[in-house]
C-alpha positions in Angstrom: 10.2 -12.5 15.4 11.7 -11.8 18.9 12.2 -15.0 20.9 10.7 -15.3 24.4 14.2 -15.9 25.8 15.7 -12.8 24.2 12.7 -10.7 25.3 13.1 -11.9 28.9 16.8 -11.1 28.8 16.2 -7.6 27.5 13.4 -6.8 29.9 15.5 -8.1 32.9 18.7 -6.2 31.8 16.9 -2.9 31.5 14.9 -3.3 34.7 18.0 -4.3 36.6 19.9 -1.3 35.4 17.1 1.1 36.5 16.8 -0.7 39.9 20.6 -0.5 40.4 20.6 3.2 39.8 17.5 3.9 41.9 15.5 5.2 38.9 11.7 4.7 39.3 9.8 5.5 36.1 7.9 7.0 34.5 9.6 8.7 32.9 13.1 7.4 32.3 15.8 10.0 31.6 18.3 8.0 29.5 21.0 10.7 29.9 20.7 10.4 33.6 21.0 6.6 33.3 24.2 7.0 31.2 25.7 9.3 33.7 24.7 7.0 36.5 26.7 4.3 34.8 29.7 6.5 34.8 29.5 7.6 31.2 30.2 11.1 29.9 27.4 12.4 27.7 28.5 15.2 25.3 27.6 16.9 22.1 29.5 16.4 18.8 28.1 18.6 16.1 30.3 17.1 13.4 29.3 13.5 13.6 26.9 11.9 11.0 25.0 9.5 13.3 22.6 10.7 16.0 24.6 9.0 18.7 28.0 7.3 19.1 29.4 5.2 22.0 33.2 5.6 22.3 36.0 5.0 24.8 38.0 8.1 25.0 41.7 7.8 26.1 42.6 9.3 29.5 46.0 9.9 31.1 47.2 6.5 32.2 45.7 3.2 31.1 42.0 3.9 31.6 39.5 4.9 29.0 36.4 6.9 29.6 33.1 5.4 28.3 31.3 8.2 26.6 28.2 8.9 24.5 28.5 11.6 21.9 25.3 13.1 20.6 24.6 15.1 17.5 22.6 18.2 18.4 18.9 17.6 18.0 15.9 19.9 18.3 13.7 17.1 19.7 14.5 15.9 23.3 13.0 12.5 22.4 15.6 12.0 19.8 18.4 12.7 22.2 16.8 10.3 24.7 16.5 7.6 22.1 20.1 8.0 20.9 21.4 7.8 24.4 19.4 4.7 25.3 20.5 3.1 22.0 24.2 3.7 22.8 23.8 2.3 26.3 22.4 -0.8 24.6 25.4 -0.8 22.3 27.7 -0.7 25.3 26.2 -3.8 26.9 25.4 -5.7 23.7 28.0 -8.4 24.5 26.3 -9.0 27.9 22.9 -9.4 26.2 24.3 -11.9 23.7 26.0 -13.9 26.4 22.9 -14.1 28.6 20.8 -14.9 25.5 23.1 -17.9 25.1 24.3 -17.1 21.6 27.8 -17.0 20.0 28.5 -13.4 18.8 30.2 -15.0 15.7 26.9 -16.6 14.7 24.8 -13.4 14.8 23.8 -12.0 11.4 25.0 -8.6 10.2 23.3 -5.8 11.9 22.2 -7.9 14.9 24.1 -5.7 17.4 22.3 -2.7 16.1 18.9 -4.4 16.5 19.7 -5.6 20.0 20.6 -2.0 21.0 17.3 -0.8 19.5 15.3 -3.5 21.5 17.2 -2.6 24.7 16.6 1.1 24.2 12.9 0.6 23.8 12.7 -1.3 27.1 14.9 1.2 28.9 12.6 4.1 28.0 9.4 2.1 28.3 10.0 -0.6 31.0 7.4 -3.4 30.8 7.0 -3.5 34.6 5.2 -0.1 34.6 4.4 0.6 31.0 2.0 -2.3 30.4 0.0 -1.7 33.6 -0.2 2.0 32.6 -1.6 1.0 29.2 -4.4 -0.8 31.1 -5.0 2.1 33.5 -5.2 4.7 30.7 -7.3 2.4 28.4 -4.5 2.6 25.9 -4.8 6.3 25.5 -1.7 7.4 23.6 -1.9 11.0 24.8 -2.1 10.0 28.4 0.8 7.5 28.0 2.9 10.2 26.3 2.2 12.5 29.3 3.6 9.8 31.6 6.5 8.7 29.3 7.7 12.1 28.2 11.1 10.9 27.0 9.7 8.4 24.5 8.2 9.4 21.1 4.6 8.8 20.2 5.8 6.3 17.6 7.9 4.4 20.1 5.0 4.2 22.6 2.7 2.9 19.9 5.1 0.3 18.7 5.8 -0.9 22.2 2.2 -2.0 22.5 3.0 -4.8 20.1 5.3 -6.4 22.7 2.3 -6.9 25.0 -0.1 -9.8 24.9 -2.9 -7.4 23.7 -4.1 -8.5 20.3 -3.7 -5.0 18.8 -2.8 -3.7 15.4 -0.8 -0.5 15.2 -1.0 1.6 12.1 1.1 4.8 11.5 0.2 7.1 8.7 2.5 9.8 7.5 1.2 12.4 5.0 -1.8 10.2 4.2 0.4 7.1 3.4 0.8 4.1 5.7 4.4 4.0 6.9 3.9 1.2 9.5 1.3 -1.5 10.1 1.9 -4.5 12.3 0.0 -6.9 14.6 1.1 -8.6 17.8 4.8 -9.4 18.0 5.3 -7.2 14.9 3.6 -9.7 12.6 2.4 -8.4 9.2 -1.4 -8.0 9.0 -4.0 -7.5 6.2 -4.8 -4.1 4.8 -6.7 -1.4 6.6 -10.4 -2.1 7.3 -13.3 0.2 6.7 -13.7 1.0 10.4 -10.0 2.0 10.5 -10.4 4.1 7.3 -13.4 6.0 8.8 -11.5 6.6 12.1 -8.4 7.7 10.2 -10.3 10.3 8.1 -12.0 11.8 11.1 -8.7 12.1 13.0 -6.9 13.5 10.0 -9.5 16.1 9.2 -10.3 17.1 12.8 -6.8 16.9 14.3 -8.4 15.4 17.4 -8.5 11.9 19.0 -11.4 9.7 17.9 -12.5 6.1 18.7 -14.9 3.9 16.9 -16.4 0.5 17.8 -17.1 -1.3 14.6 -18.4 -4.8 13.8 -15.1 -6.6 14.3 -12.8 -4.2 16.2 -12.4 -1.2 18.4 -10.3 1.5 16.8 -8.6 4.4 18.6 -6.9 7.2 16.6 -4.7 10.1 17.4 -3.5 13.0 15.4 0.2 14.0 15.8 0.1 17.0 13.6 2.8 19.6 13.1 2.9 22.6 10.7 4.9 20.7 8.1 4.0 17.1 8.9 0.8 15.2 9.5 0.9 11.9 11.2 -1.9 9.7 12.5 -1.6 6.7 14.7 -4.3 4.0 15.0 -4.5 1.2 17.6 -7.1 -1.4 16.6 -8.2 -4.2 18.9 -10.5 -7.1 17.8 -13.6 -7.3 20.1 -12.7 -10.9 21.1 -9.3 -9.6 22.4 -10.5 -6.6 24.4 -10.7 -8.5 27.6 -7.2 -9.9 27.2 -4.7 -9.0 29.9 -2.0 -6.5 29.0 
């Protein structure tokens, strides 16, 4: 589980970067952020990964910090890859401010830190969580505000708030993600969630349902060759909690 100290460091680093560049979301254009930091952002059709941070040699002793992106049809993927590589470029700063020794970090920790930073860069807590409250946690409205973030990223970001919500993502009728606050595992899907899910899946339209124990909101993210539904479920006792 993400520690409070690391969470604070990540939120502060991303916000300070936006403030320094004079970027006032929503939305956040990660490519504009990278260029504002003096990085070159270019395409590399031959690379395997979605994005790659490199220091390219220049005449003399300097090296140019660059982000190379694999061509992608979805702009949100380019935005995520860029935000992730920005996180990679400052991972050592994050570790230092977190107060950890890089040698003690487990394998893959740098990648995870970059992911956590990218989420906060595209969805800054200072504006995102107030917007969640203003929109009554409407995923479609939030996507309209935060155009550079995917529906999935927006839904998962809700779990970083103090809202006692459960986020469920269903791909092709199978649950691919289900977590509670702070990304904790939660019990299986409830009857109210099942009913909401079926209506959303069949109609392709948003639906909400207030059951005995929870308030369930559902959205259909349907494409010609892929059907995804996202549920956000909030226990009635937690609906009045601050975001």
